[in-house]
N, C-alpha and C positions, 0 to 999 in steps of 0.2 A: 443455549447459545444467549448471549448479551447482545442485542442489535446496536446497542449504543456505546460499544466498547471497543477502542481502537489499538492496535499496536503499530508503533510507529518505529523503524528500524532505518537508521542512518547513522553513519559516522561522525556526520557534522553536527555538533550540539546545537548551533544556531539555527539550523532547518529543524532540528527536533523540537526546539524550544518554540519557534513560530508556528509551527504545526501544532504542538500541544496547546498553546493558548488558544488557538482558533477552534479547536476541536472542544476544549473546555467551556469555551464561551458560547458554543453551541450544543452545551449539555452532554457531551461525551465523556467517558471514563478513558482514561489514557495509560497505556503501559510504553516504555521506551526502551528501545536496544540500540546501543552503539555499535554492535558487532553482530556477525550471523550466528555466532554461538550463542550468545545471549538470546537471540530472536528465535532460535530452536526451543532454548528451554522455556522460553515464555509460552511458546507454541505448545509444547508438551504439557505444560502445567495447566494450560487452559483446555486441553483437547479440543481445539477448533472453536474456542467459545468467543471468538471475535466477529464483531459485526464487519469488520474491515481492517485489513493489513495494508499498510503503505511501506514499502520496502525500497531501499536505495539498491540499484544493480551494483555499483562498485562499493565493496566494502572491504575491509582489511585481510579478513581471514576467510570468509565463505562468500562468494556473490550471492546477489538476489535470485538468479536463475537457480543456482543449487538450493536455496531456500525454498523456492517455489516448487522445485522437483520433489522436495521433502513433503511439503504440502498436498502435492498431487498424491503422493505414495501413502502418508498416514492419515490425511483429513482432506482428502477430496471434495467434502462439501464445502470447504473454505476457498477452494481454488477462484471460484466466481467472484469472490470478494478480495481477491488478492490484487493490489496495484503496484507495478513497478514504477519507481522514481527516478529518472534520470535525465541527464542532459544530452546522452549519445541515444544512438538508433540501438534497440534491442534485437541482438540476433537469436534466433531460435534454429535449431537443427531440426531436419525432418523428423526425427524421433521426438521432438519436442512440440509436437503439433497439438496436443491438448493445451498446452501452456499458452501458446500462440493464439488459440481460438477463445480460450476461458478467462485468460486474465486480462489487466487493464493496463494503460500506461498513461503517466502523469509526466509531461515535460517540464524539466528545471531549466530557467525559472519559471515559475508558475503563478498564475493570477488566482486569488483567493475566491473568486467569483466563478472561475471554472472549477476550482476545487469542489465548491458547493455543489454545482452542478453533477461532477463526476461522483461525488457521494450519494446525492440522491438517486442517480441512475444505478450505481452498483447495489446499493442497500436497499433500495425501494422504500427510504425511508426521509421524510422532509428534513434538512437542514435548516434549523431555524435562523431568522435574519442576522446580520451582524458579519464582523470579518472585513478587513481591509482587502485592497485590491492591489495587487501587481500587475503586469502584463506579459502573458505568453500563453500559448495553447495547450489543451489538453488533446492528446491524440489517442485514437482506438490502436489496437495491435494492428500490424500490417496484413493485409489480405494474403490468402495462400496464393 
């Protein structure tokens, strides 16, 4: 696993660009996917070699929860480094208890200072200084 490699999954190119710039400025290697199928292809090629995955919940072909379910089945060691990115509440079914407990949620619009805190928490690695700030909270998964 490359602890400083991130997969950004979002169908909005502007969001991917902003995240890419922030991560690259902070010393990360970045892969980008604009849809769920591409994300799964990257994940399969890397064999869970990502230090972090940030995945939009609402994608045109496959939603983020389906991608996380695939991660749980095929690369379970990556699940704790999986972050849902959304402006909505993420709904988990009772069968998705592990997803609810082991993944993280970044609410859009997000603050890059909060992103830094989340990255440090999820990866247990320092994110170097830098990065601009917007303002919005980062949330943890809802309690059971």
